[in-house]
TORKOL-4160 file (C-alpha; in steps of 0.2 Angstrom, whole numbers, padded with zeros to 4 digits, m for minus):
224
<pt num="1" X="0330" Y="m0161" Z="m0094"/>
<pt num="2" X="0328" Y="m0161" Z="m0075"/>
<pt num="3" X="0329" Y="m0178" Z="m0067"/>
<pt num="4" X="0313" Y="m0183" Z="m0057"/>
<pt num="5" X="0305" Y="m0196" Z="m0046"/>
<pt num="6" X="0291" Y="m0204" Z="m0055"/>
<pt num="7" X="0275" Y="m0210" Z="m0046"/>
<pt num="8" X="0262" Y="m0219" Z="m0055"/>
<pt num="9" X="0244" Y="m0220" Z="m0049"/>
<pt num="10" X="0226" Y="m0221" Z="m0056"/>
<pt num="11" X="0225" Y="m0204" Z="m0062"/>
<pt num="12" X="0220" Y="m0196" Z="m0079"/>
<pt num="13" X="0234" Y="m0183" Z="m0082"/>
<pt num="14" X="0252" Y="m0181" Z="m0077"/>
<pt num="15" X="0257" Y="m0167" Z="m0064"/>
<pt num="16" X="0273" Y="m0160" Z="m0058"/>
<pt num="17" X="0277" Y="m0156" Z="m0039"/>
<pt num="18" X="0293" Y="m0148" Z="m0032"/>
<pt num="19" X="0296" Y="m0156" Z="m0015"/>
<pt num="20" X="0311" Y="m0155" Z="m0004"/>
<pt num="21" X="0321" Y="m0148" Z="m0017"/>
<pt num="22" X="0317" Y="m0161" Z="m0030"/>
<pt num="23" X="0305" Y="m0165" Z="m0044"/>
<pt num="24" X="0291" Y="m0177" Z="m0042"/>
<pt num="25" X="0280" Y="m0182" Z="m0057"/>
<pt num="26" X="0264" Y="m0191" Z="m0054"/>
<pt num="27" X="0257" Y="m0200" Z="m0070"/>
<pt num="28" X="0244" Y="m0212" Z="m0076"/>
<pt num="29" X="0248" Y="m0230" Z="m0074"/>
<pt num="30" X="0247" Y="m0233" Z="m0093"/>
<pt num="31" X="0256" Y="m0217" Z="m0099"/>
<pt num="32" X="0272" Y="m0221" Z="m0109"/>
<pt num="33" X="0289" Y="m0216" Z="m0101"/>
<pt num="34" X="0293" Y="m0206" Z="m0117"/>
<pt num="35" X="0278" Y="m0196" Z="m0116"/>
<pt num="36" X="0281" Y="m0192" Z="m0097"/>
<pt num="37" X="0299" Y="m0187" Z="m0102"/>
<pt num="38" X="0292" Y="m0176" Z="m0116"/>
<pt num="39" X="0280" Y="m0168" Z="m0104"/>
<pt num="40" X="0294" Y="m0164" Z="m0091"/>
<pt num="41" X="0305" Y="m0157" Z="m0104"/>
<pt num="42" X="0291" Y="m0145" Z="m0110"/>
<pt num="43" X="0290" Y="m0139" Z="m0092"/>
<pt num="44" X="0309" Y="m0137" Z="m0090"/>
<pt num="45" X="0309" Y="m0118" Z="m0088"/>
<pt num="46" X="0295" Y="m0118" Z="m0075"/>
<pt num="47" X="0304" Y="m0132" Z="m0065"/>
<pt num="48" X="0320" Y="m0123" Z="m0065"/>
<pt num="49" X="0312" Y="m0107" Z="m0058"/>
<pt num="50" X="0303" Y="m0117" Z="m0045"/>
<pt num="51" X="0318" Y="m0127" Z="m0040"/>
<pt num="52" X="0328" Y="m0110" Z="m0037"/>
<pt num="53" X="0313" Y="m0103" Z="m0027"/>
<pt num="54" X="0313" Y="m0119" Z="m0016"/>
<pt num="55" X="0332" Y="m0118" Z="m0013"/>
<pt num="56" X="0331" Y="m0100" Z="m0008"/>
<pt num="57" X="0316" Y="m0104" Z="0003"/>
<pt num="58" X="0326" Y="m0118" Z="0012"/>
<pt num="59" X="0341" Y="m0106" Z="0014"/>
<pt num="60" X="0331" Y="m0093" Z="0022"/>
<pt num="61" X="0324" Y="m0106" Z="0034"/>
<pt num="62" X="0341" Y="m0113" Z="0038"/>
<pt num="63" X="0348" Y="m0095" Z="0041"/>
<pt num="64" X="0333" Y="m0091" Z="0053"/>
<pt num="65" X="0339" Y="m0087" Z="0071"/>
<pt num="66" X="0336" Y="m0076" Z="0085"/>
<pt num="67" X="0348" Y="m0066" Z="0095"/>
<pt num="68" X="0348" Y="m0052" Z="0108"/>
<pt num="69" X="0344" Y="m0035" Z="0099"/>
<pt num="70" X="0333" Y="m0043" Z="0086"/>
<pt num="71" X="0315" Y="m0040" Z="0085"/>
<pt num="72" X="0300" Y="m0052" Z="0086"/>
<pt num="73" X="0282" Y="m0049" Z="0082"/>
<pt num="74" X="0267" Y="m0049" Z="0094"/>
<pt num="75" X="0250" Y="m0044" Z="0089"/>
<pt num="76" X="0257" Y="m0036" Z="0073"/>
<pt num="77" X="0269" Y="m0025" Z="0082"/>
<pt num="78" X="0288" Y="m0027" Z="0083"/>
<pt num="79" X="0297" Y="m0029" Z="0100"/>
<pt num="80" X="0315" Y="m0030" Z="0104"/>
<pt num="81" X="0323" Y="m0045" Z="0112"/>
<pt num="82" X="0333" Y="m0039" Z="0127"/>
<pt num="83" X="0344" Y="m0047" Z="0141"/>
<pt num="84" X="0338" Y="m0044" Z="0158"/>
<pt num="85" X="0346" Y="m0050" Z="0174"/>
<pt num="86" X="0331" Y="m0060" Z="0179"/>
<pt num="87" X="0329" Y="m0079" Z="0180"/>
<pt num="88" X="0313" Y="m0078" Z="0170"/>
<pt num="89" X="0309" Y="m0073" Z="0152"/>
<pt num="90" X="0293" Y="m0063" Z="0149"/>
<pt num="91" X="0285" Y="m0048" Z="0140"/>
<pt num="92" X="0283" Y="m0031" Z="0148"/>
<pt num="93" X="0272" Y="m0023" Z="0134"/>
<pt num="94" X="0287" Y="m0016" Z="0125"/>
<pt num="95" X="0301" Y="m0029" Z="0126"/>
<pt num="96" X="0303" Y="m0048" Z="0126"/>
<pt num="97" X="0316" Y="m0050" Z="0140"/>
<pt num="98" X="0327" Y="m0065" Z="0143"/>
<pt num="99" X="0341" Y="m0070" Z="0155"/>
<pt num="100" X="0358" Y="m0065" Z="0148"/>
<pt num="101" X="0369" Y="m0078" Z="0140"/>
<pt num="102" X="0357" Y="m0088" Z="0130"/>
<pt num="103" X="0362" Y="m0096" Z="0114"/>
<pt num="104" X="0351" Y="m0092" Z="0098"/>
<pt num="105" X="0342" Y="m0109" Z="0100"/>
<pt num="106" X="0338" Y="m0106" Z="0119"/>
<pt num="107" X="0332" Y="m0088" Z="0114"/>
<pt num="108" X="0320" Y="m0096" Z="0101"/>
<pt num="109" X="0314" Y="m0109" Z="0114"/>
<pt num="110" X="0311" Y="m0095" Z="0127"/>
<pt num="111" X="0302" Y="m0084" Z="0114"/>
<pt num="112" X="0290" Y="m0098" Z="0109"/>
<pt num="113" X="0286" Y="m0101" Z="0128"/>
<pt num="114" X="0282" Y="m0083" Z="0130"/>
<pt num="115" X="0271" Y="m0083" Z="0114"/>
<pt num="116" X="0262" Y="m0098" Z="0121"/>
<pt num="117" X="0258" Y="m0089" Z="0138"/>
<pt num="118" X="0253" Y="m0073" Z="0129"/>
<pt num="119" X="0242" Y="m0082" Z="0117"/>
<pt num="120" X="0232" Y="m0091" Z="0130"/>
<pt num="121" X="0229" Y="m0075" Z="0139"/>
<pt num="122" X="0224" Y="m0065" Z="0124"/>
<pt num="123" X="0215" Y="m0078" Z="0114"/>
<pt num="124" X="0205" Y="m0082" Z="0130"/>
<pt num="125" X="0200" Y="m0064" Z="0131"/>
<pt num="126" X="0195" Y="m0063" Z="0113"/>
<pt num="127" X="0185" Y="m0079" Z="0113"/>
<pt num="128" X="0175" Y="m0073" Z="0129"/>
<pt num="129" X="0171" Y="m0057" Z="0119"/>
<pt num="130" X="0165" Y="m0065" Z="0103"/>
<pt num="131" X="0157" Y="m0080" Z="0112"/>
<pt num="132" X="0145" Y="m0068" Z="0121"/>
<pt num="133" X="0142" Y="m0058" Z="0105"/>
<pt num="134" X="0138" Y="m0073" Z="0094"/>
<pt num="135" X="0128" Y="m0083" Z="0108"/>
<pt num="136" X="0139" Y="m0098" Z="0108"/>
<pt num="137" X="0148" Y="m0107" Z="0122"/>
<pt num="138" X="0165" Y="m0116" Z="0119"/>
<pt num="139" X="0170" Y="m0129" Z="0131"/>
<pt num="140" X="0189" Y="m0127" Z="0132"/>
<pt num="141" X="0203" Y="m0117" Z="0124"/>
<pt num="142" X="0220" Y="m0125" Z="0121"/>
<pt num="143" X="0236" Y="m0118" Z="0113"/>
<pt num="144" X="0245" Y="m0129" Z="0100"/>
<pt num="145" X="0261" Y="m0129" Z="0090"/>
<pt num="146" X="0252" Y="m0132" Z="0074"/>
<pt num="147" X="0261" Y="m0125" Z="0059"/>
<pt num="148" X="0248" Y="m0125" Z="0045"/>
<pt num="149" X="0232" Y="m0124" Z="0055"/>
<pt num="150" X="0228" Y="m0108" Z="0064"/>
<pt num="151" X="0214" Y="m0114" Z="0074"/>
<pt num="152" X="0201" Y="m0128" Z="0075"/>
<pt num="153" X="0184" Y="m0132" Z="0083"/>
<pt num="154" X="0179" Y="m0150" Z="0088"/>
<pt num="155" X="0162" Y="m0157" Z="0088"/>
<pt num="156" X="0163" Y="m0156" Z="0107"/>
<pt num="157" X="0165" Y="m0137" Z="0105"/>
<pt num="158" X="0183" Y="m0138" Z="0110"/>
<pt num="159" X="0194" Y="m0124" Z="0103"/>
<pt num="160" X="0213" Y="m0125" Z="0098"/>
<pt num="161" X="0223" Y="m0111" Z="0092"/>
<pt num="162" X="0241" Y="m0111" Z="0086"/>
<pt num="163" X="0253" Y="m0100" Z="0096"/>
<pt num="164" X="0259" Y="m0094" Z="0079"/>
<pt num="165" X="0243" Y="m0084" Z="0077"/>
<pt num="166" X="0250" Y="m0072" Z="0091"/>
<pt num="167" X="0261" Y="m0064" Z="0077"/>
<pt num="168" X="0246" Y="m0058" Z="0068"/>
<pt num="169" X="0238" Y="m0041" Z="0071"/>
<pt num="170" X="0222" Y="m0040" Z="0082"/>
<pt num="171" X="0210" Y="m0039" Z="0067"/>
<pt num="172" X="0217" Y="m0055" Z="0060"/>
<pt num="173" X="0217" Y="m0064" Z="0077"/>
<pt num="174" X="0199" Y="m0059" Z="0079"/>
<pt num="175" X="0195" Y="m0066" Z="0062"/>
<pt num="176" X="0202" Y="m0083" Z="0067"/>
<pt num="177" X="0193" Y="m0083" Z="0083"/>
<pt num="178" X="0176" Y="m0079" Z="0075"/>
<pt num="179" X="0180" Y="m0092" Z="0062"/>
<pt num="180" X="0182" Y="m0106" Z="0075"/>
<pt num="181" X="0167" Y="m0100" Z="0085"/>
<pt num="182" X="0156" Y="m0100" Z="0070"/>
<pt num="183" X="0160" Y="m0119" Z="0068"/>
<pt num="184" X="0151" Y="m0122" Z="0085"/>
<pt num="185" X="0135" Y="m0118" Z="0075"/>
<pt num="186" X="0141" Y="m0125" Z="0058"/>
<pt num="187" X="0155" Y="m0138" Z="0058"/>
<pt num="188" X="0158" Y="m0135" Z="0039"/>
<pt num="189" X="0162" Y="m0121" Z="0027"/>
<pt num="190" X="0145" Y="m0120" Z="0019"/>
<pt num="191" X="0137" Y="m0104" Z="0014"/>
<pt num="192" X="0128" Y="m0104" Z="0031"/>
<pt num="193" X="0144" Y="m0104" Z="0040"/>
<pt num="194" X="0152" Y="m0090" Z="0030"/>
<pt num="195" X="0136" Y="m0080" Z="0033"/>
<pt num="196" X="0139" Y="m0082" Z="0051"/>
<pt num="197" X="0156" Y="m0075" Z="0050"/>
<pt num="198" X="0151" Y="m0061" Z="0038"/>
<pt num="199" X="0137" Y="m0056" Z="0051"/>
<pt num="200" X="0151" Y="m0053" Z="0064"/>
<pt num="201" X="0165" Y="m0047" Z="0052"/>
<pt num="202" X="0159" Y="m0040" Z="0036"/>
<pt num="203" X="0177" Y="m0038" Z="0030"/>
<pt num="204" X="0183" Y="m0055" Z="0034"/>
<pt num="205" X="0190" Y="m0058" Z="0017"/>
<pt num="206" X="0202" Y="m0044" Z="0019"/>
<pt num="207" X="0208" Y="m0052" Z="0035"/>
<pt num="208" X="0209" Y="m0069" Z="0027"/>
<pt num="209" X="0221" Y="m0061" Z="0014"/>
<pt num="210" X="0232" Y="m0054" Z="0028"/>
<pt num="211" X="0233" Y="m0071" Z="0037"/>
<pt num="212" X="0239" Y="m0079" Z="0021"/>
<pt num="213" X="0253" Y="m0066" Z="0020"/>
<pt num="214" X="0258" Y="m0071" Z="0038"/>
<pt num="215" X="0258" Y="m0089" Z="0033"/>
<pt num="216" X="0270" Y="m0085" Z="0018"/>
<pt num="217" X="0281" Y="m0076" Z="0030"/>
<pt num="218" X="0282" Y="m0090" Z="0043"/>
<pt num="219" X="0285" Y="m0103" Z="0030"/>
<pt num="220" X="0302" Y="m0095" Z="0028"/>
<pt num="221" X="0306" Y="m0095" Z="0047"/>
<pt num="222" X="0311" Y="m0111" Z="0056"/>
<pt num="223" X="0304" Y="m0110" Z="0074"/>
<pt num="224" X="0306" Y="m0128" Z="0078"/>
């Protein structure tokens, strides 16, 4: 049987989590230890498979690096990383260009800075377009480094978007923009909120699915 960390709490049933390459079991306060062991043993195959997947995922993240000649994604398209005899790093519509001699870590940091600049420029354009279409007026737009949240909208109508969204294709970016602008009218995910989104993008569910695909991809890439 796999070893595990036991956490007891005021819950009715036992549940298993795979976290940081280990097994965590959350069980009711009064559940006997032998019953917990039996429960874990019954899930041994599932645990073994998930541990293997977790290890493979960690190895992919650890191996992630960027070098000259690699390609990076912007607005759904692939663009090569090239060395250019210039003190600045930037994007010329075809290439992400960087000064020569950067280490993989310096390349990654430079690419993130480019993403942030491109994100602010492009997202501002799309927010302006859909704000007029939807009859809403956000107060400010900021670019964040959020890992698990593509965008947010505050009660003060302030918008935040993760620079990681710049890797999505244009239709997916538009979905996130419309999603956050819809929150200016409905600060929730009620049926009325989704009706606003659907009124602008009837195919929003397909775009949602592509966004989840990107989330899965990025979970295996270490951009920090």
